[in-house]
Structure formats: C-alpha cells, structure tokens
C-alpha positions as CSV (number, residue, x, y, z in Angstrom):
1,X,16.1,18.8,-16.3
2,X,15.6,17.5,-19.8
3,X,12.6,17.9,-22.0
4,X,9.9,15.2,-22.1
5,X,10.9,12.3,-24.2
6,X,8.7,11.2,-27.1
7,X,6.9,7.9,-27.0
8,X,9.4,6.6,-29.6
9,X,12.3,7.6,-27.3
10,X,10.6,5.9,-24.4
11,X,10.2,2.7,-26.5
12,X,13.8,2.9,-27.4
13,X,14.8,3.0,-23.7
14,X,12.6,-0.1,-23.2
15,X,15.2,-2.3,-24.9
16,X,17.7,-1.5,-22.2
17,X,15.2,-1.7,-19.4
18,X,14.4,-5.4,-19.5
19,X,17.6,-6.4,-17.8
20,X,17.0,-4.1,-14.9
21,X,14.0,-6.2,-13.9
22,X,15.1,-9.5,-15.3
23,X,18.4,-9.5,-13.4
24,X,16.6,-10.0,-10.2
25,X,15.0,-13.1,-11.7
26,X,12.1,-15.2,-10.5
27,X,11.9,-16.1,-6.9
28,X,13.9,-19.3,-6.7
29,X,13.8,-21.8,-3.9
30,X,16.5,-24.0,-2.6
31,X,15.2,-27.6,-2.2
32,X,15.7,-28.0,1.6
33,X,13.5,-25.0,2.2
34,X,11.2,-25.3,-0.7
35,X,7.9,-25.8,1.2
36,X,8.4,-23.3,3.9
37,X,9.7,-20.8,1.4
38,X,6.6,-21.1,-0.7
39,X,4.4,-20.6,2.3
40,X,6.2,-17.4,3.3
41,X,6.3,-16.3,-0.3
42,X,2.5,-16.2,-0.3
43,X,2.9,-13.1,1.9
44,X,4.7,-11.3,-0.9
45,X,2.2,-12.6,-3.5
46,X,-0.8,-11.3,-1.5
47,X,0.8,-8.0,-0.9
48,X,1.5,-7.7,-4.6
49,X,-2.1,-8.4,-5.6
50,X,-4.0,-7.0,-2.7
51,X,-1.4,-4.6,-1.3
52,X,-2.7,-5.3,2.1
53,X,-0.5,-6.4,4.9
54,X,-3.1,-8.2,6.9
55,X,-2.7,-11.0,4.4
56,X,0.5,-11.9,6.2
57,X,-1.6,-12.8,9.2
58,X,-3.3,-15.6,7.2
59,X,0.0,-17.2,6.3
60,X,1.4,-16.9,9.8
61,X,-1.7,-18.2,11.4
62,X,-1.6,-21.3,9.3
63,X,2.1,-22.0,10.1
64,X,1.5,-21.5,13.9
65,X,-1.5,-23.9,13.9
66,X,0.6,-26.9,13.2
67,X,0.8,-29.6,15.9
68,X,3.8,-29.7,18.3
69,X,7.0,-30.8,16.6
70,X,9.2,-33.9,17.2
71,X,12.7,-33.2,18.5
72,X,15.3,-35.0,16.4
73,X,18.7,-36.3,17.6
74,X,21.9,-37.3,15.9
75,X,23.6,-40.7,16.0
76,X,25.1,-39.9,19.4
77,X,21.7,-39.0,20.8
78,X,22.4,-35.3,21.0
79,X,19.6,-32.9,20.0
80,X,20.0,-31.3,16.6
81,X,20.7,-27.6,16.6
82,X,17.5,-25.5,17.0
83,X,16.3,-23.7,13.9
84,X,17.0,-20.0,14.3
85,X,13.9,-18.0,15.3
86,X,12.7,-15.3,12.9
87,X,11.7,-12.2,14.7
88,X,9.5,-9.3,13.5
89,X,11.1,-6.8,11.2
90,X,12.3,-3.9,13.3
91,X,10.4,-0.6,12.9
92,X,8.4,0.7,9.9
93,X,9.0,-0.5,6.4
94,X,7.8,0.2,2.9
95,X,7.2,-2.1,-0.1
96,X,6.4,-0.9,-3.6
97,X,4.6,-3.1,-6.0
98,X,4.2,-2.2,-9.7
99,X,1.6,-4.0,-11.9
100,X,3.1,-4.5,-15.4
101,X,0.8,-4.3,-18.4
102,X,3.3,-6.5,-20.5
103,X,1.0,-9.5,-20.2
104,X,3.8,-11.7,-19.0
105,X,4.3,-13.2,-22.5
106,X,0.7,-14.5,-22.6
107,X,-0.5,-14.1,-26.2
108,X,-4.1,-13.8,-24.9
109,X,-3.4,-10.2,-23.9
110,X,-2.1,-9.2,-27.4
111,X,1.1,-7.6,-28.4
112,X,2.2,-4.7,-26.3
113,X,5.0,-2.4,-27.5
114,X,5.6,-0.9,-24.0
115,X,6.0,-2.1,-20.4
116,X,4.1,0.4,-18.3
117,X,3.3,0.4,-14.6
118,X,-0.4,1.1,-15.0
119,X,-0.7,0.0,-11.3
120,X,1.7,1.4,-8.8
121,X,1.0,0.8,-5.1
122,X,3.1,1.5,-2.0
123,X,2.5,-0.5,1.3
124,X,3.6,1.4,4.4
125,X,3.6,-0.5,7.7
126,X,3.9,1.6,10.9
127,X,6.8,1.2,13.3
128,X,4.5,-0.3,16.0
129,X,3.1,-2.7,13.4
130,X,-0.5,-1.7,14.2
131,X,-1.3,0.2,11.0
132,X,-0.9,-0.6,7.3
133,X,-1.5,2.0,4.5
134,X,-1.7,1.1,0.9
135,X,-1.3,4.1,-1.5
136,X,-2.4,3.8,-5.1
137,X,-0.8,6.2,-7.5
138,X,-2.9,7.1,-10.6
139,X,-1.2,6.0,-13.8
140,X,-1.8,9.5,-15.3
141,X,-0.3,11.4,-12.3
142,X,2.3,13.9,-13.5
143,X,5.4,13.7,-11.4
144,X,9.1,14.7,-11.6
145,X,11.2,11.6,-12.5
146,X,14.8,11.8,-11.1
147,X,17.9,10.5,-12.8
148,X,17.6,6.7,-13.0
149,X,20.4,4.2,-13.5
150,X,20.9,2.7,-16.9
151,X,21.6,-1.1,-16.7
152,X,24.1,-0.6,-19.5
153,X,26.0,2.0,-17.5
154,X,25.5,5.6,-16.6
155,X,22.2,7.2,-15.9
156,X,19.0,8.2,-17.8
157,X,18.3,12.0,-17.7
158,X,15.9,13.4,-15.1
159,X,12.6,14.7,-16.3
160,X,10.6,17.6,-14.7
161,X,7.1,16.4,-15.6
162,X,6.0,13.0,-16.9
163,X,3.3,10.5,-16.1
164,X,4.3,8.1,-13.4
165,X,3.3,5.0,-15.5
166,X,6.3,5.7,-17.8
167,X,8.9,5.0,-15.1
168,X,8.9,1.2,-15.6
169,X,9.7,1.5,-19.3
170,X,12.0,4.4,-18.9
171,X,14.3,3.1,-16.2
172,X,12.9,-0.2,-14.8
173,X,11.7,-1.0,-11.4
174,X,14.5,1.0,-9.8
175,X,13.3,4.1,-11.6
176,X,9.7,3.6,-10.3
177,X,11.1,3.3,-6.8
178,X,13.2,6.4,-7.1
179,X,10.3,8.4,-8.4
180,X,7.9,7.4,-5.7
181,X,10.6,8.1,-3.1
182,X,11.0,11.6,-4.5
183,X,7.3,12.1,-4.5
184,X,6.5,10.8,-1.0
185,X,9.7,11.5,0.9
186,X,9.7,7.9,2.1
187,X,12.6,5.4,1.8
188,X,11.5,2.3,-0.1
189,X,14.0,-0.6,0.3
190,X,11.7,-3.4,-1.0
191,X,9.9,-3.7,-4.4
192,X,8.5,-6.1,-6.9
193,X,6.7,-6.4,-10.2
194,X,3.6,-8.5,-10.8
195,X,2.2,-9.4,-14.2
196,X,-1.3,-10.1,-15.5
197,X,-1.1,-13.9,-15.0
198,X,-0.3,-13.4,-11.3
199,X,-3.6,-11.8,-10.6
200,X,-5.4,-14.8,-12.3
201,X,-3.5,-17.3,-10.2
202,X,-4.1,-15.5,-6.9
203,X,-7.8,-15.2,-7.5
204,X,-7.9,-18.9,-8.4
205,X,-5.9,-19.9,-5.3
206,X,-8.5,-18.6,-2.9
207,X,-11.4,-20.1,-4.8
208,X,-12.6,-16.8,-6.2
209,X,-13.1,-13.3,-4.8
210,X,-16.7,-12.2,-4.0
211,X,-17.4,-8.6,-5.2
212,X,-20.5,-6.5,-5.1
213,X,-21.6,-4.7,-8.3
214,X,-24.1,-1.9,-8.1
215,X,-25.3,-2.5,-11.7
216,X,-24.5,-4.6,-14.7
217,X,-21.0,-3.9,-16.1
218,X,-19.9,-5.0,-19.6
219,X,-16.6,-3.7,-20.8
220,X,-15.5,-4.9,-24.3
221,X,-12.0,-3.5,-23.8
222,X,-11.2,-5.9,-21.0
223,X,-13.8,-8.6,-21.6
224,X,-15.5,-7.9,-18.2
225,X,-19.1,-9.1,-18.0
226,X,-20.7,-9.0,-14.6
227,X,-24.3,-8.6,-13.3
228,X,-25.6,-6.4,-10.6
229,X,-25.3,-8.0,-7.1
230,X,-22.7,-10.4,-5.7
231,X,-20.2,-12.0,-8.2
232,X,-17.5,-14.4,-7.4
233,X,-14.6,-13.6,-9.7
234,X,-12.0,-16.1,-10.9
235,X,-9.3,-16.1,-13.5
236,X,-9.8,-13.9,-16.5
237,X,-12.9,-12.2,-15.0
238,X,-10.9,-11.3,-11.9
239,X,-8.2,-9.7,-14.1
240,X,-10.7,-8.0,-16.3
241,X,-12.4,-6.5,-13.2
242,X,-9.1,-5.1,-12.0
243,X,-8.1,-3.7,-15.4
244,X,-11.4,-2.1,-16.3
245,X,-11.8,1.6,-16.3
246,X,-14.2,2.2,-19.2
247,X,-16.8,0.1,-17.3
248,X,-16.7,1.9,-14.0
249,X,-17.2,5.3,-12.5
250,X,-16.5,8.1,-14.9
251,X,-14.4,5.9,-17.2
252,X,-11.1,7.3,-15.8
253,X,-8.2,5.7,-14.0
254,X,-9.4,7.3,-10.8
255,X,-12.6,5.2,-11.1
256,X,-10.4,2.1,-11.8
257,X,-8.5,2.7,-8.5
258,X,-11.6,2.8,-6.3
259,X,-13.0,-0.2,-8.3
260,X,-9.8,-2.1,-7.5
261,X,-10.1,-1.3,-3.8
262,X,-13.6,-3.0,-3.9
263,X,-11.8,-6.2,-5.1
264,X,-8.8,-5.9,-2.9
265,X,-10.6,-5.3,0.4
266,X,-12.8,-8.4,-0.4
267,X,-9.6,-10.4,-1.2
268,X,-8.1,-9.5,2.1
269,X,-11.3,-10.5,4.0
270,X,-11.4,-13.7,2.0
271,X,-7.8,-14.6,2.9
272,X,-8.4,-13.9,6.5
273,X,-11.6,-16.0,6.6
274,X,-11.6,-19.3,8.4
275,X,-12.3,-21.0,5.0
276,X,-8.9,-19.9,3.7
277,X,-6.9,-20.1,6.9
278,X,-7.9,-23.7,7.5
279,X,-7.3,-24.8,4.0
280,X,-3.6,-25.7,3.4
281,X,-4.3,-26.3,-0.3
282,X,-5.4,-22.6,-0.7
283,X,-2.4,-21.4,1.3
284,X,-0.1,-23.5,-0.9
285,X,-1.8,-22.2,-4.0
286,X,-1.2,-18.6,-2.9
287,X,2.5,-19.4,-2.4
288,X,2.8,-21.1,-5.8
289,X,1.1,-18.1,-7.5
290,X,3.6,-15.8,-5.7
291,X,6.7,-17.7,-6.8
292,X,5.6,-17.9,-10.5
293,X,4.3,-14.5,-11.2
294,X,6.4,-11.9,-9.3
295,X,9.8,-10.4,-10.0
296,X,11.4,-9.2,-6.7
297,X,14.1,-6.7,-5.9
298,X,17.2,-8.4,-4.5
299,X,16.4,-7.0,-1.1
300,X,13.1,-8.8,-1.0
301,X,14.3,-12.0,-2.6
302,X,15.1,-13.5,0.8
303,X,13.0,-15.9,2.8
304,X,14.2,-14.5,6.1
305,X,13.2,-10.9,5.1
306,X,9.7,-12.1,4.1
307,X,9.3,-14.1,7.2
308,X,10.2,-11.1,9.3
309,X,7.6,-9.1,7.5
310,X,5.0,-11.8,8.2
311,X,5.7,-11.7,11.9
312,X,5.5,-7.9,12.0
313,X,2.2,-7.9,10.2
314,X,0.3,-10.7,11.8
315,X,-1.7,-8.7,14.3
316,X,-3.0,-5.8,12.1
317,X,-6.8,-5.5,12.2
318,X,-8.8,-5.1,9.0
319,X,-10.0,-1.7,10.1
320,X,-6.3,-0.6,10.4
321,X,-5.5,-1.6,6.8
322,X,-6.3,1.6,4.8
323,X,-6.4,1.9,1.0
324,X,-5.8,5.4,-0.1
325,X,-5.8,7.1,-3.5
326,X,-2.8,9.4,-3.8
327,X,-4.3,12.9,-3.4
328,X,-4.7,14.5,-6.8
329,X,-6.8,16.8,-9.0
330,X,-7.4,17.0,-12.7
331,X,-5.2,19.3,-14.7
332,X,-6.8,22.0,-16.7
333,X,-7.9,20.8,-20.1
334,X,-7.7,17.1,-19.0
335,X,-5.2,14.5,-20.0
336,X,-4.0,13.7,-16.5
337,X,-3.9,14.6,-12.8
338,X,-1.5,16.5,-10.6
339,X,-0.7,16.1,-6.9
340,X,-2.9,17.9,-4.4
341,X,0.1,19.0,-2.4
342,X,-1.5,20.0,0.9
343,X,-3.4,16.8,1.2
344,X,-0.4,14.7,0.2
345,X,1.7,16.5,2.8
346,X,-0.8,15.7,5.5
347,X,-0.9,12.0,4.5
348,X,2.9,11.4,4.3
349,X,3.7,13.5,7.4
350,X,1.3,11.2,9.3
351,X,3.1,8.1,7.9
352,X,6.5,9.5,8.7
353,X,5.4,10.3,12.2
354,X,4.0,6.8,12.8
355,X,0.4,8.1,13.2
356,X,-2.8,6.5,12.3
357,X,-4.9,8.0,9.5
358,X,-8.6,8.3,9.2
359,X,-10.5,8.8,5.9
360,X,-13.2,11.5,6.0
361,X,-14.1,11.4,2.3
362,X,-15.9,8.9,0.1
363,X,-14.5,5.7,-1.5
364,X,-14.0,7.2,-4.9
365,X,-15.8,7.7,-8.2
366,X,-15.7,4.0,-9.1
367,X,-17.4,2.6,-6.0
368,X,-20.2,3.2,-3.6
369,X,-21.4,1.8,-0.2
370,X,-22.7,-1.7,-0.2
371,X,-26.3,-1.6,1.0
372,X,-26.1,-5.1,2.2
373,X,-22.9,-4.6,4.3
374,X,-22.9,-6.3,7.7
375,X,-24.4,-4.1,10.4
376,X,-21.2,-4.3,12.4
377,X,-19.2,-2.6,9.7
378,X,-18.9,1.1,9.3
379,X,-19.8,2.0,5.7
380,X,-17.9,4.6,3.7
381,X,-19.8,7.8,2.6
382,X,-21.5,7.4,-0.8
383,X,-19.6,8.7,-3.7
384,X,-20.7,11.8,-5.6
385,X,-18.9,11.1,-8.8
386,X,-17.7,14.6,-9.1
387,X,-14.2,15.5,-10.3
388,X,-11.4,16.2,-7.9
389,X,-11.1,19.8,-6.6
390,X,-7.7,21.6,-6.7
391,X,-5.6,21.8,-3.6
392,X,-7.8,23.9,-1.4
393,X,-8.2,21.5,1.5
394,X,-7.6,22.5,5.1
395,X,-5.0,21.0,7.3
396,X,-5.9,17.6,8.7
397,X,-6.8,17.0,12.3
398,X,-3.6,16.9,14.4
399,X,-1.7,18.8,11.7
400,X,-0.5,22.4,12.0
401,X,-0.5,24.9,9.2
402,X,3.1,24.1,8.4
403,X,2.3,20.4,7.9
404,X,3.8,19.2,11.1
405,X,2.0,16.7,13.3
406,X,1.9,15.6,16.9
407,X,3.0,12.0,17.4
408,X,0.3,9.8,18.8
409,X,-2.7,11.6,17.2
410,X,-5.0,10.1,14.5
411,X,-4.8,12.3,11.5
412,X,-8.1,12.9,9.7
413,X,-7.3,13.3,6.1
414,X,-9.1,16.0,4.0
415,X,-12.4,15.0,2.5
416,X,-11.0,15.1,-1.0
417,X,-8.8,12.1,-0.2
418,X,-10.5,8.9,-1.3
419,X,-10.2,5.4,-0.1
420,X,-11.5,2.7,2.3
421,X,-10.4,0.3,4.9
422,X,-10.2,-3.5,4.4
423,X,-13.1,-3.9,6.8
424,X,-15.5,-1.7,4.8
425,X,-17.9,-3.3,2.3
426,X,-18.3,-1.4,-1.0
427,X,-19.7,-2.1,-4.5
428,X,-18.3,-1.3,-7.9
429,X,-20.2,1.6,-9.6
430,X,-20.9,1.1,-13.3
431,X,-19.8,3.8,-15.8
432,X,-22.2,6.7,-15.6
433,X,-21.1,8.6,-18.7
C-alpha cells in the first residue's frame, strides 16, 4: 500500500480522471426511441437524485395507464412484428450514484479545483424485488482505496486509508465503484454521476418538493434560507437544502446526510403521488432532467436495462424503501469517521442474504420526527444529537455472533445505525452548535 497522497497529488491525478467519466458521455437517444427512452430514463434520474427505487413505480404506472394500442399492418395486410417485451431484471442488483461537486460548468457555483464525490449512495434491490435499501456513505469516511485503473494506461496505486470522497478525483467513477465494492462486499455493475444542475432540474420537474423544517435555517455557505414549518423547495433552494451542513444538526456531514433523507423521502412520496403520476408533463420533465444531467456507466447507458429495472421496482412499497447512513463513528481527535464494523457487517450480511432490514435507531443528527405526520405513518424515534459511539453494538436480530444470518428473517439493525423509510415523515433540524 502506498502512503496517502497530498492534495496537490490528488489534483494532478484529476487531469487524467476526466476522460474516465467523460468517455461514457451523456445519455444519448436514437430518434426512433426518443420519447420512450426519455420516459424510462426518468427512472435513472430519480434514482440518482432520490436514490429510491420506488420512483420507478411512478414511471411504469404512467406508461401502463395508456389506452389500448392500435395494431398496425404492412402493405400486404400482415401484422407488424410485435415489440419485444421487457421483463423484470433477474435477481438482486446494485446501482451506485455519486454526486459531483464540480458544479457542471455552472459559473454560479464558483471555480472548483477538484471533483469530489461529496455524495455517494448505493441502491440495493433485493432478489425478490420487495425491498430497496439506499446507503449513504459519509464524505469523510476513512476507507481503503484499491488499485484503480488509469485511463491513460496502467493503474493508480492502492491506498490503505483515505476519505471516500477523494475517489472520484483520484480514479474516476470506476474507482468510486471499486472502493465501495471493497467496503461492502457487494458487486456493483451499474453506476452514474449527477452534477448540481441535475438536482435543480429534478426538483423543478415535480413542481417543488415539500419539506418540513423544525426551525429557521439560514446558511450563508450554500445560500439556504428557509423558515420553520413546511417549505416547498425548487431550483437553487432545493440544491442549497441538499448541500447544507453548516445549517443543520451539529454542522457535520452526518447531519447533512439525515437532512438529505428528509428531502429524498418527500421527493419519493411526491413522485408517487397522484398529482405526479397523472401529469405527463411532470413525467417528461423528470426524463429530460435525467438525460441532461447524468453521466452513466456503459452498463447503464441502455434503455433495455433501465426498463428492466423499472419493471423489477414497480411494486416496492414506500415502507420497504429504507434510507440508511453507513454505520460509522468519529475518529479520535475529529477530522473524519471510521466504519463501525459490527453494525456494517450486520447490514451487508442482511442485504447479501436477501433479508429485510428494520431500523431501531433514530433518523440522525440532522433531522427529527415531524409532529404533524399523518397518523397512519410510523414516526422515527426523535434524534438525540449525540455523536456516534464506537463499534460496541450487539449482533442484530436474526444475526449470530459470527455475523451470519438466517434467510427469511427481518434483521433489526443496531440502534446506532441511523436512517428512515420513505414512508416516514421527518423535519430538518437546524444547527444546534
């Protein structure tokens, strides 16, 4: 393993990283399939922004609500060949989405000397297509980075300990995928990068995302200015809400993650609402946002693949879409977090064994239960705002002391694993420092 690179060295690598991502190109559509490709591409766009598979249900429901089709014939009166049917993707699958802080070339975000994946999320869909788990990896999580391919030839050296948000600048999207695979033990065949402008377009496409705020938040670093109560976020304010960390929780990236989950769970509910499903303009807008703001891996830059994902995801309930913060605890002296190994083992063993997971902890330091949540919803436990504890958690329900699990059980994750389901209503918690 090599020593940690300096920031200057990482910047130098950046000049060779660009082609790794750029070679995949923007998602291009062939004219004969343009409209249907855009509709299905919305699935990818929503996953990238909300990282919640239930969004695919919205797209699929719109497409299946069309009136019966008219059978066409050729000049001889013979029926034209039937369009091949797209079936559900077979088994479990994983999609990694990295949020780039490059700004997408938009001068409004200022000049940025680095391309960091300050948002890294992994969507895991179970083999029976009944559960979806979205894991958010803290940007300051110390991990081992494996040897990553250099687009100019050869490989970059492996590193034994580095923050995960350096992977995109160090070795491109492929390096981020390899790092998360090493960390989780999961195979990740699909990936994409979304930039700032994509978040703006997605929030605009659905007519704004309603979020609850437990108190006034004003963050001069991102430009966020929201009042206590319900706020409908569009455009720049939606982006500022997702980017803020100084304005929520304890001012850390961990607070930002739970704050993002407030937005993302509401976005999923908004997309699944009748107002969105019945509005083809909104659906088309989602697709357009997806095609213009996301860079996809070659494996995902395929309409058939995306359609198969949509079919597989269409029946997942909101309470089976679980947002989870990767189990972690602060390192001594601050400056970052490290994996809480036992809790992470329980989480990923459950996913590998196709088991449901249940959260027993609170939503996180950046959010709290919504006091006005619908009575039919099960609220999450209120957050305490205390720092993470080291890895002292007990084995999860259905998990033996060696980390193995019994297939078919629901695994109760330790209480120091934070998150919420898409069905739970939470409010952003202003900075308490």
